[in-house]
N, C-alpha and C positions, 0 to 999 in steps of 0.2 A: 268662396269669396263672392260678395254681392256684385251684381252687374251695375255699372254706372249708368245713370239715367241719361238718355240722349237729349240734347238741347234742340228745341225747334227753332228753325232759322227763318228770318225775313218774311217773304210772302207766304211761305208754307204756314208759318205761325199765325199770320193775320187771317188766312183762310180758316185755319183751325179755330181761332178765336171767334170769328164770325159764325161758324157752324155751332160752336158752344152756346153763343148768345141766342141764336135762332132756336135751339132746342131747349133752352132753359125755361123752367116754369117760375123761377124766382131770380132775383138779382144775383150776379156772380161777383164775388169779392176779387179785387185786383191781386191781392197777396196769394189767394188760392190758385188763381189762374197762373200766376208767375211760378209758383211751386210746381204745378202740373207741367208747365212748358219748360221748366228748368232754366228760367231766366229771372232777372230782377223785376220787382214790381214796377220800377221806372221804365223798363222796356215795354211792359204791358200798357202803361200810360201813354207811351209814345205810339204804340200800335193803335190804340183807341183813337188818338189824335189823327193818325194817318187814315184810318177807316172813316172817321167823321169827314175828313177832307174829300173822301171819295163818295160823300153823300149818304153814308150808311147812318140811319137815325139812332145812334147810340146815346143813351142818357146815363150820366154818372149820378147816382143817387147816394144817399147816406148809407144805403144797404149794399151797394155794389153797382155793377154795370147792367143795364137793361137795353135790349134792342126793341125799339118801338115798332111794332109790326105794321101799324097803320094809325093814322090820327083817330083817336077815340072820341074826340070832342068836336062839336060844331061851333062852339062859342068860346072865345078867349078874350080876357080883358086884363089890363094892367091897372092895379089900384095902388094909390099912395096911402100908406097907413102910418100911424104913430101911436106908440104905447110903451109902457114900461115892460121890461123883460118878463116880469112875473105874470103878465097878461098874455103871453105868447100862446100857451096851451088853450086858453079860452078863445082866442082869435081863430086858431086853427080848427078847433072842434066846432065852432060855430059854422065854419065853411064846409067842412067835410060832412057834417050832419045834414046839410042840404044836398049833398051829392056833388059838391064842387071839389075839384082837385087843385091843391096849391102846388104849382109846379116849381116855383123858385122864390128866392128873396134877393133883392138888389139894393145896394146902398151906393151913394155917391160920396166917396172918400176924398178929402181935400188934397191928399198927396197921391194916392194910387188911382184916382178916378173911379170909374164904375167897377164894383165888385159884385159878382153874381154867384150864388150858390144854389144848386139844385136841392129841392126839398122833396117833391113828388109824394105828397101825402094825400090820401083820399078816404081814409077811414080813421076812426078813433084809435084803433090798434096801431096804425102807422104813426099817428100823432104822438101817442105814448112812447113808442120806440124812439122817435126823433128827439123828444124832450129828454128821455133817459140818456141817449147818446151825448147830448150836450152836457147834461149834468155829470155823467160819469167821466167825461174827458176834461172836465174843468174848463171847457171852452166857453166863450161868451157868444151871444147872438150878434150877428153882423150889425143889427140895428143899434147896438150899444155904442158903435163907432160914430153914430150920427144922431144922438139925442133921441133915439127911438123911431126916427123917420126911416121908412123903407118902402120899397115897391114889391108887390107880389104879382106874378102872372097866374091868373085864375082860369080854369077850364071847366066847362059845363056842357051838358048835352043839349040845352036849349036856352034861349034868351030869357024866358020867364024865371028860370032858376038863377041865372046870373043877376038879373035885376033884384030878385029877392035877397041874394047874397050881399049885394052892394047896399041895399036898404038896411039889412041887419047890421052890417059893419058900421054904417052911419048911426043907426039907433043906439048901438053899444059904445059909441065914441072911439072907434078904431080908425076912421078915415081922417086924413089930414084936413083940417077945416077948410082950407082954400079949395080942396078937391071935392069936398062934400057937396 
């Protein structure tokens, strides 16, 4: 007869989770962590929330959880954009081609207030995977809730790259006119 898997409990599980994230070379999916710890995915979500409250820099991406080892970028900006959903891939590729990471997308919903979702794309491959995940899940883009208007947090290694990115967004008609 097979041996029943032991459930990891409380602080022991959170230490285990933090160690897994520190050792990971790629994002870790909540469902896989839950299975390994013999708990529900919701328990892992709660653990991540508690670890974040303890100031551990865990980022939830569309690929899974990542522990940010150290700030990799010296410049961050929030930009206001507006475009149709079919231009999302073009917008993201334009940015990652310059070496800019698109960290998140935010919209201001009339009922729910600010809604923020982590994107964390910094290459064409990551953009492609993000676009495919949206398409395969039949989910819409957050910007569809706000007539295409949304904010992105952009990160780059220096100010000149950030300025070039903002200029390109403007040139290609992605920036909200009042922000441009």
